[in-house]
C-alpha positions in Angstrom: 78.2 -194.2 -91.6 80.3 -197.2 -91.1 82.3 -198.1 -94.3 82.0 -201.6 -95.7 85.0 -204.0 -95.4 85.8 -203.4 -99.1 85.7 -199.6 -98.7 87.9 -199.9 -95.6 90.4 -201.9 -97.6 90.5 -199.4 -100.5 91.1 -196.6 -98.0 94.3 -198.4 -96.9 95.8 -199.3 -100.3 98.6 -196.8 -99.8 99.8 -199.2 -97.0 99.9 -202.2 -99.4 103.1 -203.0 -101.3 103.7 -205.5 -104.1 106.9 -207.3 -103.1 109.9 -207.1 -105.4 112.3 -210.0 -106.0 114.8 -208.5 -103.6 112.3 -208.2 -100.7 112.6 -210.7 -97.8 109.2 -212.3 -97.2 108.3 -214.0 -93.9 105.3 -216.3 -94.0 106.3 -219.4 -92.1 107.2 -218.0 -88.6 106.4 -215.0 -86.5 109.4 -212.7 -86.2 109.1 -212.3 -82.4 107.7 -215.7 -81.4 107.7 -219.3 -82.7 104.1 -219.1 -83.9 103.5 -220.5 -87.3 100.4 -220.9 -89.6 99.7 -224.1 -87.7 99.5 -222.3 -84.4 96.2 -221.4 -82.9 95.2 -218.2 -84.6 97.5 -218.7 -87.5 100.0 -216.1 -88.9 99.5 -212.6 -90.1 101.8 -211.2 -92.9 102.1 -207.4 -93.0 101.4 -206.4 -96.6 103.7 -203.4 -96.3 106.8 -204.8 -94.5 106.2 -208.5 -95.3 107.0 -209.5 -91.7 104.9 -212.2 -90.1 103.2 -212.1 -86.6 101.3 -214.5 -84.5 97.8 -213.7 -83.3 99.0 -212.4 -79.9 101.6 -210.1 -81.5 100.1 -208.6 -84.7 98.5 -205.9 -82.7 101.9 -204.8 -81.4 103.0 -204.3 -85.0 99.9 -202.2 -85.8 100.6 -200.0 -82.8 104.3 -199.6 -83.8 103.9 -199.1 -87.6 100.3 -198.2 -88.3 100.2 -200.9 -91.0 96.6 -202.2 -91.0 96.4 -204.7 -93.9 97.5 -208.3 -93.4 97.4 -211.7 -95.1 96.1 -214.2 -92.6 97.4 -217.7 -93.2 96.2 -220.8 -91.4 97.1 -224.4 -91.8 95.1 -227.4 -90.7 96.4 -230.9 -90.7 95.1 -233.4 -93.3 94.4 -237.0 -92.6 97.4 -239.2 -93.6 96.9 -241.6 -96.4 98.1 -245.1 -95.6 99.1 -245.7 -99.3 101.2 -242.6 -99.5 104.1 -243.5 -101.9 107.7 -243.2 -100.9 109.9 -241.3 -103.4 113.5 -242.2 -104.0 115.8 -239.2 -103.5 118.0 -238.1 -106.4 119.6 -235.0 -104.7 121.5 -234.6 -101.5 118.9 -232.2 -100.0 115.9 -232.2 -97.7 112.7 -230.4 -98.4 113.6 -229.8 -102.1 112.3 -231.4 -105.3 114.3 -234.5 -105.8 115.6 -234.5 -102.2 114.7 -236.7 -99.2 111.0 -237.0 -98.3 110.9 -236.5 -94.6 107.3 -237.8 -94.5 105.9 -234.7 -92.8 102.1 -234.6 -92.6 100.3 -232.6 -95.2 98.3 -229.4 -94.3 95.4 -227.6 -95.8 96.2 -223.8 -96.1 93.5 -221.1 -96.0 93.8 -217.3 -96.5 92.0 -214.2 -95.5 92.7 -210.5 -95.8 92.5 -208.9 -92.3 92.3 -205.2 -91.5 93.4 -204.0 -88.0 92.6 -202.8 -85.4 89.1 -204.4 -85.6 90.2 -207.6 -87.5 87.8 -206.9 -90.3 88.0 -209.9 -92.6 87.7 -210.4 -96.3 88.0 -213.8 -98.1 90.9 -214.6 -100.4 91.0 -215.4 -103.2 88.2 -213.1 -104.5 87.9 -211.2 -107.8 86.3 -208.4 -105.9 89.5 -207.5 -104.1 91.5 -204.6 -105.5 94.1 -205.7 -108.1 97.0 -204.3 -105.9 96.0 -206.6 -103.0 95.6 -209.6 -105.3 99.0 -209.0 -106.9 100.7 -208.5 -103.5 99.2 -211.7 -102.0 99.9 -213.8 -105.1 103.6 -212.6 -105.0 103.8 -213.5 -101.3 102.3 -217.0 -101.8 104.6 -218.0 -104.7 107.8 -216.6 -103.2 110.2 -218.7 -101.2 109.9 -217.7 -97.5 112.9 -215.9 -96.1 112.9 -218.4 -93.2 113.5 -221.3 -95.5 115.4 -219.9 -98.5 118.8 -219.8 -96.9 118.3 -223.1 -95.0 117.3 -225.1 -98.1 120.1 -223.7 -100.1 122.6 -224.7 -97.4 121.3 -228.3 -97.3 122.7 -229.1 -100.7 126.2 -230.4 -100.7 128.6 -227.5 -100.5 131.4 -227.4 -103.1 134.2 -224.9 -102.9 135.6 -223.6 -106.1 139.1 -224.5 -107.2 141.5 -221.6 -106.7 142.9 -220.0 -109.9 146.2 -219.8 -108.0 146.5 -223.4 -106.9 147.7 -225.3 -110.0 150.7 -222.9 -110.7 151.5 -221.9 -107.1 155.2 -221.0 -106.8 156.8 -222.2 -103.5 160.0 -220.8 -102.1 162.8 -223.3 -101.3 163.8 -221.5 -98.1 164.4 -224.6 -95.8 161.2 -224.1 -93.8 160.0 -227.3 -92.1 156.7 -227.0 -90.2 156.5 -229.0 -86.9 153.3 -230.9 -86.0 152.6 -228.7 -83.0 153.8 -225.7 -80.9 152.9 -223.2 -83.6 153.1 -219.4 -83.0 152.6 -216.4 -85.2 155.9 -215.3 -86.6 155.2 -211.7 -85.7 153.4 -211.9 -82.4 152.6 -214.4 -79.6 149.2 -215.6 -80.9 149.0 -219.4 -80.7 145.5 -219.8 -82.2 143.8 -218.7 -85.5 147.1 -219.4 -87.3 147.5 -219.6 -91.1 150.4 -221.3 -93.0 151.3 -219.3 -96.2 151.7 -221.9 -98.9 154.3 -219.9 -100.8 157.0 -219.2 -98.1 155.9 -221.3 -95.2 155.3 -218.3 -92.9 152.9 -219.0 -89.9 150.9 -215.9 -89.2 147.7 -215.0 -87.3 144.4 -214.3 -88.9 142.2 -211.2 -89.1 141.4 -208.9 -86.2 137.7 -208.3 -85.5 136.6 -204.7 -85.2 136.2 -205.1 -81.4 139.8 -206.2 -81.0 139.2 -209.9 -80.8 140.5 -212.5 -83.2 144.1 -212.3 -84.6 146.3 -209.4 -85.3 146.0 -209.3 -89.1 149.5 -210.5 -89.7 148.5 -213.1 -92.4 146.6 -210.5 -94.3 149.4 -207.9 -94.0 151.9 -210.5 -95.2 149.8 -211.0 -98.3 149.6 -207.3 -99.0 153.4 -207.1 -98.7 154.2 -210.2 -100.8 151.1 -211.0 -102.9 151.6 -214.7 -101.9 148.0 -215.8 -102.5 147.1 -219.0 -100.6 147.2 -220.0 -96.9 145.8 -223.0 -95.0 144.5 -222.7 -91.5 146.5 -224.8 -89.0 144.4 -227.1 -86.9 141.9 -227.8 -89.7 144.2 -230.2 -91.6 143.3 -233.9 -91.4 144.9 -236.8 -93.1 142.5 -236.9 -96.0 142.6 -233.1 -96.4 138.8 -232.9 -96.8 138.4 -230.5 -93.9 141.4 -228.3 -94.6 140.5 -224.6 -94.7 142.3 -223.0 -97.6 141.9 -219.3 -98.1 142.7 -217.3 -101.2 143.5 -213.6 -100.5 143.1 -212.3 -104.0 139.8 -214.2 -104.5 138.8 -213.3 -100.9 137.1 -216.7 -100.3 137.6 -220.2 -99.0 138.8 -222.3 -101.9 139.8 -225.8 -102.9 143.5 -226.6 -103.6 143.7 -229.8 -105.6 147.5 -229.9 -104.9 147.3 -229.2 -101.2 149.0 -232.5 -100.2 151.9 -231.6 -102.6 152.0 -228.0 -101.3 152.1 -229.2 -97.7 154.7 -231.8 -98.4 157.0 -229.0 -99.6 157.2 -227.8 -96.0 157.7 -231.3 -94.5 154.1 -232.3 -94.0 153.7 -235.6 -95.9 150.3 -237.1 -95.9 150.7 -239.9 -98.4 152.1 -242.4 -96.0 150.0 -241.3 -93.0 146.8 -242.3 -94.8 147.7 -246.0 -94.6 149.5 -246.1 -91.2 149.1 -243.7 -88.3 145.7 -242.2 -89.3 143.9 -245.5 -89.8 145.5 -246.7 -86.5 144.3 -243.6 -84.6 140.8 -243.9 -86.2 140.6 -247.6 -85.3 141.5 -246.9 -81.7 138.8 -244.3 -81.5 136.2 -246.3 -83.5 136.4 -249.1 -80.9 134.6 -246.8 -78.5 132.6 -244.5 -80.8 129.3 -246.5 -80.5 129.8 -246.7 -76.7 130.1 -242.9 -76.6 126.9 -242.3 -78.6 124.9 -244.7 -76.4 126.3 -243.4 -73.1 126.1 -239.7 -73.8 122.6 -239.9 -75.4 121.5 -242.3 -72.7 120.3 -244.7 -75.5 118.5 -247.7 -74.1 117.5 -245.9 -70.9 113.9 -245.3 -70.0 114.2 -241.5 -70.3 110.9 -239.8 -69.2 110.0 -237.0 -71.6 109.7 -233.6 -69.9 107.4 -230.7 -70.8 106.7 -227.2 -69.6 108.6 -224.0 -68.8 112.4 -224.5 -69.2 111.9 -227.9 -70.9 111.6 -226.9 -74.6 113.6 -228.7 -77.2 115.4 -227.1 -80.2 114.9 -228.4 -83.7 118.1 -229.5 -85.4 118.5 -227.2 -88.4 121.2 -229.4 -89.9 124.3 -229.9 -87.8 123.2 -227.2 -85.4 123.4 -229.4 -82.2 126.5 -227.4 -81.2 124.3 -224.3 -81.0 121.3 -226.1 -79.4 123.3 -227.6 -76.6 125.1 -224.3 -75.8 121.9 -222.3 -75.8 120.1 -224.7 -73.5 122.9 -224.3 -71.0 123.2 -220.5 -71.4 119.4 -220.0 -70.8 119.7 -222.1 -67.7 121.9 -219.4 -66.1 120.4 -216.7 -63.9 122.2 -213.9 -65.8 120.7 -214.7 -69.2 117.3 -215.6 -67.8 117.1 -212.3 -66.0 118.4 -210.2 -69.0 116.3 -211.7 -71.8 113.2 -213.1 -70.0 112.5 -211.8 -66.5 113.5 -208.1 -67.0 112.6 -207.7 -70.7 109.2 -208.6 -72.2 108.8 -209.6 -75.8 106.8 -206.4 -76.4 109.6 -204.3 -74.9 112.2 -206.0 -77.1 110.0 -205.5 -80.2 109.3 -201.9 -79.5 113.1 -201.2 -79.2 114.0 -203.2 -82.3 114.8 -201.6 -85.7 112.5 -201.8 -88.7 113.4 -205.5 -89.3 113.4 -207.3 -85.9 114.5 -210.5 -87.6 118.0 -209.0 -87.9 118.2 -207.6 -84.3 120.2 -209.8 -81.8 118.4 -208.4 -78.7 115.0 -209.2 -80.2 116.0 -212.7 -81.3 117.7 -213.6 -78.0 114.5 -212.5 -76.2 112.4 -214.5 -78.7 114.5 -217.5 -78.0 114.4 -217.0 -74.3 110.6 -216.9 -74.3 110.4 -219.9 -76.6 112.6 -221.9 -74.3 111.4 -220.7 -70.9 107.7 -219.9 -71.2 106.5 -223.4 -71.8 104.3 -222.2 -74.6 105.8 -224.6 -77.1 106.7 -227.5 -74.8 103.9 -230.1 -75.0 103.6 -233.6 -76.4 103.4 -233.7 -80.2 99.9 -234.7 -81.3 99.7 -237.9 -83.4 96.8 -238.2 -85.8 94.8 -241.3 -86.7 93.7 -242.1 -90.2 90.6 -239.8 -90.1 92.6 -236.8 -88.8 91.6 -237.1 -85.1 94.2 -236.6 -82.3 95.4 -239.8 -80.7 95.6 -240.0 -76.9 99.1 -238.9 -75.9 101.2 -241.3 -73.9 104.2 -241.0 -71.5 106.5 -241.8 -74.4 105.2 -238.8 -76.4 107.8 -236.4 -77.7 107.7 -232.7 -78.4 108.3 -231.0 -81.7 110.6 -228.3 -80.3 111.2 -224.8 -81.7 113.4 -224.0 -84.8 115.9 -221.3 -83.9 116.4 -220.2 -87.6 116.1 -216.4 -87.1 118.5 -216.5 -84.1 121.0 -218.5 -86.1 120.8 -216.1 -88.9 121.6 -213.1 -86.6 124.2 -214.7 -84.4 126.0 -216.2 -87.4 125.8 -213.0 -89.6 129.2 -212.4 -91.4 130.7 -215.5 -89.8 131.7 -217.9 -92.6 131.5 -221.0 -90.4 128.5 -220.5 -88.1 126.4 -219.4 -91.1 127.1 -222.7 -92.9 125.3 -226.0 -92.3 128.6 -227.7 -91.2 129.2 -228.9 -87.7 131.1 -226.5 -85.5 133.0 -226.4 -82.2 130.6 -225.7 -79.3 133.4 -223.9 -77.5 134.1 -221.5 -80.4 130.3 -220.8 -80.7 130.0 -220.2 -76.9 132.8 -217.6 -77.1 131.4 -216.0 -80.2 128.0 -215.7 -78.5 129.5 -214.0 -75.5 131.4 -211.6 -77.8 128.2 -210.7 -79.7 126.1 -210.3 -76.5 128.8 -208.0 -75.0 128.8 -205.9 -78.1 125.0 -205.7 -78.1 125.0 -204.5 -74.5 127.9 -202.0 -75.0 125.6 -199.0 -74.2 124.4 -200.5 -71.0 127.3 -202.7 -69.7 125.5 -203.2 -66.4 122.8 -205.3 -68.2 125.4 -207.4 -70.0 124.8 -211.1 -69.0 128.1 -212.2 -70.6 129.9 -210.5 -67.6 128.9 -213.4 -65.4 131.4 -215.6 -67.2 134.3 -213.1 -67.1 137.3 -213.4 -64.9 140.9 -212.0 -64.7 143.9 -214.3 -65.1 147.2 -213.2 -63.7 150.5 -214.7 -64.9 153.6 -214.4 -62.8 157.0 -214.6 -64.6 160.2 -215.0 -62.7 163.6 -214.8 -64.3 166.9 -216.4 -62.9 167.6 -213.0 -61.2 164.8 -213.8 -58.9 162.9 -210.7 -60.0 159.3 -211.0 -61.3 156.7 -209.5 -63.7 153.0 -209.8 -63.5 150.6 -209.7 -66.5 146.9 -209.8 -66.6 144.2 -210.7 -69.1 140.5 -211.2 -69.1 139.0 -214.5 -70.2 135.6 -216.3 -70.1 136.7 -220.0 -70.2 139.4 -221.9 -68.3 141.0 -224.2 -70.9 142.6 -227.2 -69.2 145.1 -229.8 -70.3 144.4 -233.4 -69.3 147.4 -234.9 -67.6 147.1 -238.6 -68.5 150.0 -239.4 -66.3 147.8 -238.5 -63.3 145.2 -241.3 -64.1 144.0 -243.0 -61.0 143.5 -246.5 -62.7 147.0 -247.1 -63.9 147.0 -250.8 -62.9 143.8 -251.5 -64.9 145.1 -249.6 -67.9 148.3 -251.6 -67.9 146.4 -254.9 -67.8 144.1 -253.7 -70.6 147.1 -252.7 -72.8 148.6 -256.1 -72.3 145.3 -257.8 -73.1 144.7 -255.9 -76.4 147.5 -257.4 -78.5 146.6 -260.8 -77.2 143.0 -260.4 -78.4 144.2 -259.0 -81.7 146.4 -262.0 -82.3 143.5 -264.4 -81.5 141.3 -262.4 -83.9 138.9 -261.5 -81.2 137.1 -258.2 -80.8 137.3 -256.3 -77.5 133.8 -255.8 -76.0 132.7 -252.4 -74.8 132.6 -253.5 -71.2 136.2 -254.7 -71.5 137.6 -251.3 -72.7 139.5 -249.4 -70.0 140.0 -245.7 -70.3 142.3 -243.5 -68.2 140.4 -241.8 -65.3 141.9 -238.4 -64.5 140.6 -236.3 -61.6 139.4 -232.8 -62.4 141.7 -231.6 -59.6 144.7 -232.8 -61.6 143.5 -230.8 -64.6 143.1 -227.7 -62.5 146.5 -228.2 -60.9 148.1 -228.4 -64.4 146.8 -224.9 -65.1 148.6 -223.4 -62.1 151.7 -225.6 -62.5 155.1 -223.9 -63.2 156.0 -223.7 -66.9 159.2 -222.8 -68.5 159.2 -219.8 -71.0 162.2 -219.9 -73.3 163.6 -216.8 -75.0 162.2 -214.4 -72.3 164.1 -211.1 -72.3 165.0 -210.2 -68.8 165.5 -206.5 -68.2 167.4 -207.4 -65.0 170.0 -209.5 -66.9 169.7 -207.5 -70.2 169.6 -210.8 -72.0 167.3 -213.6 -73.2 166.8 -216.4 -70.7 164.4 -219.0 -69.4 161.7 -217.7 -67.1 159.3 -219.7 -64.9 155.6 -218.9 -65.5 152.7 -219.6 -63.1 149.1 -218.6 -63.4 146.2 -217.9 -61.1 142.8 -216.2 -61.1 142.5 -212.6 -59.7 138.7 -212.8 -59.7 136.3 -215.7 -59.6 133.3 -215.5 -62.1 129.6 -216.1 -61.3 129.8 -219.0 -63.8 133.0 -220.9 -64.3 133.3 -222.7 -67.6 136.0 -225.4 -67.9 137.1 -226.5 -71.4 138.7 -230.0 -71.5 141.4 -230.1 -74.2 140.4 -233.5 -75.5 141.4 -232.7 -79.1 145.2 -232.6 -79.7 147.6 -232.9 -82.6 149.6 -236.1 -82.4 152.9 -237.0 -83.9 152.9 -236.8 -87.7 150.1 -234.3 -87.9 147.4 -236.8 -87.0 144.5 -235.2 -85.2 143.7 -237.2 -82.1 140.9 -237.2 -79.5 142.0 -238.2 -76.1 140.1 -241.3 -75.0 139.7 -240.4 -71.3 137.3 -240.0 -68.5 137.4 -237.0 -66.2 136.2 -237.6 -62.7 134.2 -234.4 -61.9 132.8 -233.8 -58.5 129.5 -232.0 -57.9 131.2 -229.4 -55.7 134.7 -227.8 -56.4 136.7 -225.2 -54.4 139.3 -223.2 -56.4 140.0 -220.7 -53.6 143.7 -221.9 -53.7 144.0 -220.8 -57.3 143.5 -217.1 -56.4 146.4 -214.9 -57.4 147.4 -212.2 -54.9 149.8 -210.1 -57.1 153.1 -208.7 -56.0 154.0 -210.1 -52.6 156.2 -208.7 -49.8 159.8 -209.4 -50.5 159.3 -209.7 -54.3 161.0 -207.3 -56.6 159.6 -206.3 -60.0 161.8 -206.6 -63.1 163.3 -203.1 -63.7 162.4 -200.9 -66.5 165.0 -200.5 -69.3 165.3 -196.9 -68.1 165.7 -196.9 -64.3 163.0 -195.1 -62.3 164.1 -191.5 -61.6 165.8 -191.2 -65.0 163.0 -189.5 -66.9 163.6 -189.4 -70.7 164.0 -185.8 -71.8 160.8 -185.6 -73.8 162.0 -183.0 -76.2 165.0 -185.1 -77.2 163.4 -188.5 -77.7 160.7 -189.5 -80.2 159.2 -193.0 -80.6 160.4 -195.0 -83.5 157.5 -195.2 -85.9 158.7 -198.6 -87.1 158.6 -200.1 -83.6 155.3 -198.4 -82.8 153.6 -199.7 -86.0 154.8 -203.2 -85.5 153.6 -203.3 -81.8 150.2 -201.7 -82.6 149.9 -204.2 -85.5 150.0 -206.9 -82.8 146.9 -205.3 -81.2 148.5 -203.2 -78.5 147.3 -199.7 -77.8 149.0 -197.1 -79.9 149.8 -194.7 -77.1 151.2 -197.6 -75.0 153.4 -198.6 -77.9 154.8 -195.1 -78.1 155.7 -195.1 -74.4 157.3 -198.5 -74.8 159.5 -197.4 -77.6 160.5 -194.2 -75.8 161.3 -195.9 -72.5 163.5 -198.5 -74.2 165.4 -195.9 -76.2 164.0 -197.4 -79.4 166.2 -200.5 -78.8 163.9 -202.8 -80.7 160.5 -204.4 -81.0 161.2 -207.2 -78.5 162.6 -204.9 -75.9 159.6 -202.6 -76.3 157.2 -205.5 -76.0 158.8 -206.7 -72.8 158.6 -203.2 -71.3 154.9 -203.0 -72.4 154.0 -206.3 -70.9 155.6 -205.3 -67.6 153.9 -201.9 -67.5 150.4 -202.6 -68.8 148.9 -202.0 -65.3 150.8 -198.8 -64.5 148.4 -196.2 -63.2 149.7 -193.6 -65.7 149.9 -195.9 -68.7 147.0 -193.9 -70.4 148.4 -190.5 -69.6 149.5 -188.5 -72.6 153.2 -188.5 -73.3 154.6 -185.3 -71.8 156.3 -183.8 -74.8 153.2 -184.4 -76.8 150.7 -183.3 -74.2 150.0 -179.9 -75.8 149.7 -181.5 -79.2 147.3 -184.1 -77.9 145.1 -181.5 -76.2 145.1 -179.1 -79.2 144.8 -181.9 -81.7 142.1 -181.2 -84.3 139.7 -184.1 -84.1 137.8 -185.1 -87.3 134.1 -184.5 -86.4 133.2 -187.3 -88.9 135.2 -189.7 -86.8 133.5 -188.5 -83.7 130.1 -189.1 -85.3 131.1 -192.5 -86.5 132.1 -193.6 -82.9 128.8 -192.1 -81.6 126.9 -194.1 -84.1 128.6 -197.2 -82.6 126.8 -196.3 -79.4 129.7 -194.6 -77.6 129.3 -191.3 -75.6 130.7 -188.2 -77.3 133.1 -187.4 -74.4 134.5 -191.0 -74.6 134.7 -190.9 -78.4 136.8 -187.6 -78.3 139.1 -188.9 -75.6 139.7 -192.2 -77.5 140.4 -190.4 -80.8 142.9 -188.1 -79.1 144.6 -191.0 -77.4 144.7 -193.0 -80.6 146.0 -190.3 -82.9 142.6 -189.9 -84.7 142.4 -193.5 -85.9 138.8 -194.9 -85.6 140.0 -198.5 -85.4 142.5 -197.8 -82.7 140.0 -195.6 -80.8 137.4 -198.4 -80.9 140.0 -200.8 -79.6 141.0 -198.3 -76.8 137.4 -197.9 -75.7 136.8 -201.7 -75.5 140.0 -202.1 -73.6 139.0 -199.3 -71.1 135.4 -200.0 -70.1 136.0 -198.0 -67.0 136.0 -194.8 -69.0 132.5 -195.4 -70.3 131.2 -196.2 -66.9 133.1 -193.4 -65.2 134.7 -195.8 -62.7 138.3 -195.2 -61.7 140.3 -198.2 -60.7 143.7 -198.7 -59.3 145.6 -201.0 -61.7 148.7 -201.6 -59.7 150.3 -205.0 -59.8 149.5 -205.8 -56.2 145.8 -205.1 -56.3 143.3 -208.0 -56.7 141.2 -206.0 -59.2 138.1 -207.2 -57.4 136.4 -203.9 -58.1 137.1 -203.9 -61.9 134.0 -202.9 -63.8 132.5 -205.7 -65.8 134.2 -208.5 -63.9 132.4 -210.1 -61.0 134.2 -211.7 -58.0 133.2 -213.8 -55.0 133.7 -217.1 -53.4 135.8 -219.9 -55.0 133.3 -222.6 -54.3 131.2 -223.9 -57.2 128.6 -226.5 -58.0 128.3 -228.4 -61.3 125.2 -227.1 -63.1 125.6 -228.3 -66.7 127.9 -230.1 -69.2 128.1 -230.3 -72.9 129.3 -233.6 -74.2 130.7 -234.4 -77.7 130.6 -237.6 -79.7 132.8 -238.1 -82.7 136.4 -237.9 -83.9 136.7 -234.1 -84.1 134.7 -230.9 -83.1 133.8 -230.5 -86.8 131.8 -233.7 -86.9 129.7 -235.9 -84.6 127.1 -234.7 -82.2 126.7 -232.5 -79.1 124.3 -233.1 -76.2 123.7 -231.0 -73.1 122.9 -232.1 -69.5 121.5 -229.5 -67.1 120.8 -229.8 -63.4 117.4 -228.0 -62.8 114.6 -228.4 -60.4 116.5 -231.0 -58.4 117.3 -233.4 -61.2 119.5 -233.8 -64.2 117.8 -233.2 -67.6 119.1 -234.2 -71.0 118.7 -231.8 -73.9 119.3 -233.7 -77.2 118.1 -231.3 -79.9 114.3 -231.5 -79.7 114.3 -234.3 -77.2 114.1 -233.3 -73.5 113.9 -235.8 -70.7 114.8 -236.7 -67.2 118.4 -238.0 -67.3 118.9 -241.5 -65.8 122.7 -241.6 -65.9 124.3 -238.2 -66.8 127.7 -238.8 -68.4 129.6 -236.4 -66.0 132.9 -238.0 -66.8 132.6 -237.5 -70.6 132.1 -233.7 -70.8 133.7 -231.4 -73.2 132.6 -228.2 -71.5 131.7 -228.1 -67.8 129.6 -225.2 -66.4 129.9 -224.5 -62.7 127.7 -222.0 -60.7 129.2 -220.2 -57.8 127.8 -221.1 -54.4 126.9 -217.9 -52.5 128.4 -217.9 -49.0 
């Protein structure tokens, strides 16, 4: 006998839960697609997990979980009333009571209870339904959806709390005067992510991420040693101080310092005069061109033909999320990301491999985003309705709604204080954060990692006055280029323009957009500046046994599949005034950087000697590494074993001597071999099994975990750092790391021809990376396409000379 729908529902009541206030409830968007209640087939909310699924995907959830009971939500558009009143906003918010009315059309919502696998349907509301089902559905309907809760809260104006330590902050009169540029960590060589302690004026690097990226923890360690509470991040300070990032260590949060100008002035940074002179001057220079930038980059006024279909899907701006939208449009135009998250991985495969909550899984959300952008399912002209609710005929000027990457943003920005906010961010920083997260997510299968296609090895050559050399290597994923304004090709026009400007100002006449002349610098000059010789002062030469000035040059050991060029348009001018270089970069469609390949140690070159001459082996039983030197070096992020060897081989002469030895010997074939006098100790070392299990839970193999713990003295943090810095161990690939090799066979780093073609650019409009707007232009299907948030169209005049990030694809020979 076939049970009735009500009997069937009662038999599944154990699979129905009444949500609690702490439960995340999804009811506006499918967790593995961009289907909504307005999509064909509506949305199905699992009454056990409270996850939502589109009509095509709800069956997958039933197969995976066995949960049979769902709330089916459908929305149908209502006719728009012509006399709909406009409300005046009373709150700086969107989509909230009292906020801006974005005039979205209204929808009629209907509900059903659906039981899988046969899609048996019962109407809701109905008094005949079991009380448990009615309570569960009522709770879901009145709850704020997880998709919107965080977004709506972030739209309200953010206000940092005033630090309890700001008003009575004690500052040390130690004579420290902070220069406007050229900063470096006081304890290591980091030149980015630097923080100025407002008590003693120490400049120190920020926190180290668990994978070894970021800073070296020196600012945090300084606080632990001194209890000096407040620090400001260098590079975030502007003349009105609104954007300055002040962090309170005891309060463990970003805070407001009402006396920040006074605290900065204590160290020679005086803003009171700048606000009326240099800053307004710099802003006026930039504001002359700002409207031109917006019109040119967004191709305003051009007849841009809207594009629809696979690969032409726009991204809804979630609130200052254009930095993410422009970056992701470019990333998902590369073969490596398309292959990894679209061609070789289906949505169903990603969902089946996902944890219980796929909304928090990066692999699932990247796959969801890939299918949303590339399938064409959501790329069609938005339907306009007439007064009676019928669809109007679409025209060539129709636009698409785009897809909202909310779940992806939540995952990729998790635990990141900036990207999780609604503030504008730097597209470059987001791109590098994305690659870091993708690499980590593919750690178990590095061969599938698409971020590898951007990796390359940079080799720096240092030559001291003795004529002897040292070679150091590092891995990078962007080539950051200075813009040599003195190499401008239109110097005559620039000179004439600068003569004309004061004359116009005296006459009280404004300079028209078509009269403005900007420097034009060839991309070749920017690339040449990367390889140009540079003086390194204070270099300790082991040949001269003294500090001296060395000459540094740089080249690329390997060429990536995709070469990303970052144009350093944002600089710190004199007097601490942030400045955006007003410049055009002449970028050709084809470039050849073969001449930038570094060949390592050449015949006739002699390496700088070790502090202990080769052949004089330290007597291992008589020499022990200075723990003070080792701890300071390892605190800078160096491998613990390498630090021990550096201290021993420099006779514990000091941190600087040990660091110079370490930098000269990082590529020694035996650098990872255990120290001889400790070899038995290392082999017999008792490894904490809990530490082994912890590393295994990170996704590392047991054999690799044990070797890393032995090499790192049992420290999980140092062992993790060792594993990430030795990917060849995980992939069982042995490489020869001598100074003269080209490293072309290094695992995880591609190599090939040095010829590239321009495939995309990300442009920026505004005075700084923390404000303004980003737009992407991508070359696909034989034409340039503009991606401006949800707007996608055929580009008429791509601003190739105004890019902030340029993406080049290698031309296969």
